[in-house]
N, C-alpha and C positions, 0 to 999 in steps of 0.2 A: 493682480490687473499690471500690465508692462505699454509703455507709450514706445514703440519701434521704427528703425530702422526698416523697411518688406522689400524695400526695392532700391535699386541706383543704375543708373546709366548718366554717358558722358558723350558728349562727341566733341571732338580734339581736332578742326580743319586742316584740310588738308599740304596748303598750300606752306611750305617753310622758310623762310629768311632767315641765314647764318649771321654772326656778327662780322664775316669777312664782307654781307654785301651795304653792309653801311661803311666800306673805306671810302667810299666817293659823298660822303656826303658833308655838309659845310653845316658843321660841330664849331655854335659858339658860346662865348663866354655870356653870363647874366646881362652884361654891360653892353654888350653887341660887339666884344673885340675878339680878334682871332684867340687858339691856343696856341702855345708856343710848343707844342711837341705834335707828331705827324698821327692823324687820323690810327695807325696803327697798335702804334704806344697809349691808345686810349685806346681800345678796344683791347691791347692782352689787358690793360687794371681794370677794366667794365669785368671785364672774365675771372680775373682772379678774385673781387671782389664780390660780386651777386652770382657768379657762378653759367651763369647764361652760355650756350653755346650757340643753339636757336630757338625759337621760338614759331605757334603756328596761327599764318592769318587764316581770316574767314576767307572764300572766294567773295569775289563782287556783288554776284548777285542774292546773295545771304546777309539778311541783319540777323541782329542779336535776338530778333523773338523767334527766327526761324532756328538759328543755334539749338535756342533756348526747347524751341519743341521738338529737333532730335534728340534729344537727351532725355526730353519728356516719355517720349515713345517707350525709349529702351527702359526708363526708370518701371514704366506701370508694364512691360511684358514680363522684365524681373521680377517683380510682385505676382505677378497672376491676376492683375486686377480688372475686375470692371471698369470703366474709368469712368463710369454715368453716376460711380457710385464715390465719388472724388467730390469731399465739401466745399474743400480749399484748395488753389489755385495763386501758391507766393512765389513771385519772379522777383528776383534782389539783380540790381542791376546800378549801372549811373547816371548815364548816359541818353538808354530808350535806344531807342534805332535811329545809324546814321549814313545812310544811303553812301555807296562809296562814291569817290568824287565829290561827297560834301560835306559840310560841319554842323550841318544844322541837326538838334534832337528831336525825332520825332517819339513819344510818350503821350499820344494821343490818339486809338484808344491805350489805354495802358497796356506794358509786352502780357498781361497772363492775360488778359481777354485775347492775344489774338492768338497766345498759344491754347486757347479752350477752342475759339475758331479751327486753328487748324487741327485739331483732334480732331473736332469733331462733335463732341459734347453738347448734346442738346437739352440736359440739366439743367436750368434754370437755377434750382438751388447750389450748384455749383459758383462758390464765390470768386472772383477773382479781382486782386490787388498786387500791386508794385510796392518793392520797398525800396529805401534809399539811403544807405547805412553802411554806406566806403563799401570796402573788402571782405568787412564780418559781416555782408548782409544774406549771406547764404547760414550762415549759425544763426542769426538772427529771427530768419524767418524759419527755421528749425524748431527755435527759443517760442516763436508763437504759437505755432501749430500744435506744438506741445499744450501752448496754455490754453487754444482750446477744446483741446481732445479730454484734459483735466476736467476743462469746466464742464463738459458736457455740449459743449454745443459742437463738433465737428464728430468722425470717427475716421476719416482719414485723408489727408492733405496731400497735397502734392506741391515740393518744394524748391523751386531751379534758382541757380549762382548762371546768371550768362553775362561776356560783355565782348565787344569788341573796340577794345583798346587800338585797333592798329586805324583806328579813323578817328584819335583824340592826344595826337600830340603834334607836337612842332618836331618837324625837321631839321631844325639848327640848335638841338637841345642832346646832351648826351645823354639822358632819361629818356628819349626815344626807344633805346636799344632796350629797355628790361619791357615793354608791352605787348601781350599779346591777344588772341582773342579763342574764345572756349565756353562752353559749355557744361554744366554737371544738374544732376535734374534727383529727388530719391523721392520715395513714396513713406509718407514716418502716418504709419497705422495703432491704433490699438487691438492689442491684443490678451482681451481680458481673461485669457487661459493662462497665461505664466505671468509669472511674479519676478521678481528684482530681478528688472532688465530693462534693456533699453536706455532713454537717457534716464541717469540719477540725478543730475544736479546740474545748476546753469548759471549763469554769470555774467549778467553787460556794464557796462560802464562809457559813459563821454565823457570829455576832459576841453572843453571851452575853455579855458583861459588863457594862457598862452598859446596854445594848444593848437585852437580853433584852423587855422590856417596857414596849417604845417603842409597841406593840398590843397589847392586853389585853382582856378582858370584865368590865367596870366596868358596877356599879349606873346608874341614870337621874339624871341632874340636877336630875331635878325631888323635893328631899326630905322633900318633903311626901307623895306616894306609900308605899305600904306596900308596893308590890310588892317583890319580893327577884329580880325578872327582870334580865339581866343583858343586857349590850350588846358592841357589837362600840367600842371608847374606842383613843383613840389618841393619841399627845405629836405634834401635825402640823406641831410647827416641829424636833423632833428629829429627827423620820424625817426630815425635807426635809435639816437640815444633815450628814446619817450620810449619807442621797443620794451628794449632790451632789458626797460625794470617793469614799466606797466602792464604788459603780458607776461610774463612768469607770477606777479603778483596776484592776477588774478587768477589766473589758472590753482595755483597755491591752495584759493580762495573755494575758489567752485571744486575745486577736490574736495576740502574738509567740509562741505555741505555732504560728503557720504559717508558709509562707516566705511571706506575701501582707505590704501594705505598710497603713500608715493610707488613701495615697491610691487604696489599690486598691477600697475600702465604697464601694460605693455607695448601701446605705440599713441607717439603722440603727431597728431595733426593739426600742422602750423600755415595759414598763410601764403604761400609761394613768393615771396617778396623781393630776398633776399638771401641767398646761401649763408652769411656770413650772419647776416642780422638771423636768420632761422635757427643757426648753429649755436648761438650767446643767449636765444630766449633760452633751447630748449637748458641748454649747462646750467642757466640762471637761475632756472624751475628748480633743475636739483640740486642744486649751491643752497636755497632755502631749509633742505631737508642735512643740509653737510652733508653731502651723498654726490659721488660722480657720475654721468648722464653713462648710463647705460646704450652698451651696443647694438645696432638698430632700432634704434628706437623711433630716429627720427623720420619717414621714406622721405624721399624726396624727386619730384617731377622737374620743379625749376630749370634742370641740364640743360631739357630738350624744349619743356612747352612754354619756357618766360612766364612772364607775370600777367596772368588772366585777371585776376583781380577776385569779384564775387564767385569768378569758377574755379579758384585754383583747389580749393579746398575738399571741393564736391566731389571735383575731375581727380582730385590724386585717392579719393577715401573708394570711390569706384575704379580704380586703377587696381588697387589695393585686395581690393574685396572679388575682382576677377582674377586676380593672380596673373595681375599683369604686368607688375612692378617688382623686377629683378630682387630679391634677399627679400620679401616684404607679403604678410597673408596673414590671417586674422583665423581665429580657431572660438568657437563657441563657450562663451565665457571669458573671455579678455575682456580687462578692464582696460578702455583707449579714452584719449582727451581730445578735444579738438581746440584750436584758440587763434583767434584773430588780430588784425589792428590795422586802421587803417582814417579816410577822411571822417571830420569830426569835429573830432580826434574819438573814431571808435575803437573798443577794447569788447571783446566776448569769449565765451570757452563754454564747454559742455564736458562734461563726467559722462561714459556710455558703456556697458557693459552690452555685448555684440551674444 
C-alpha cells in the first residue's frame, strides 16, 4: 500500500508586477522615517537578497478561492479522477478571500466549501475544511490527508494551497515587494497495489516561545495615517535566522524516519520565501551530514513568481512535475523532500518517493 500524490495542478495569475513598478513607492522605516537611500538602491538590494525580479497578482475579480478552484480543476484532471469520489477537500490559506480594493478577510463559508461549490461536487460525504498553518499549510494539509487515508477514513483527498498576498501588505513597507498570489493543488490518493512509494515520512513542529510573533498583523509604517487597518508584517532577520537552523533539522529528522540516505535525495522543494534563505537552508541540511550541496538539487521559482505563501511549494512541484521549469525533472523512484517554514512559527517536512 502507498499513499501518493496522483495529480497536480497550479494557477499562476497573469498580472505581472516587476521590481521597477515599485520605484515610486514611499517606503518608510518602522518608526515612520524615510530611508536615506533611493528606491532604486532599495530595490537592487532587495533583488540581491530575495532573488525576486517580478511577481504575479490576481485579477481584480478573482479571489483566493477562485485561484484554488482553478488549480483544483487541473489537479483533478491530471489524476484522471471522478471528482465525486473525493473524500476531503483541504484548503490551506492565511487570509481567506479579500476582495480587490478592500482589506476585510472573508472565510465564511470556508474556502474549501467554496471550492467544492465551484467544482459542482454533489456528494455530501466530501468533507471540506480550511487550515491556517502559515506558509507550511499545503504540506500540513498533505500530512493530514495522509493521516486520514492511513486511518481508513478516506481514499482520495484534494489538498490546495492558495493565497492573494497582494491584498494584505502595507504599501509603505519594503516587504511589500516580496508578496505574490497563486494556487497549487494536489490529489493525495491510496494506491493499494503499489508498495514503498509516495509519502514515506513526515515531521511537523510549532515554536511559540519567542518565535510566535515573528510574523504578525500590524499597522502601517505611515504614522500620519489615521487608518487602523492592519497588514502582514514580519521581523525578516529573525525569520531568516530561525529558518536556517530549524528547517534543516526538521528535514534531517524526517528523512531519518525512512530507510533512505541523504545520498538518495534528488530534489528538495522548499517554500519560496527568499532565495538566499532557501540556499542557506539546503546548504545547512547537507552540512548536517558533512556534505556539500549537490548541484541542481534545489528547484526555484521565486525569481519570477515571488512569495505566494502556501502556494509556493505545490506550484513549484507542479511546474517540475509538468517539465515547465528549466533543468529540473522527476523520474519514477526519485526520493524528494518538501520543507517549509512560516507564521506560527511552524515548520514541517515530508520525505516522498516518486
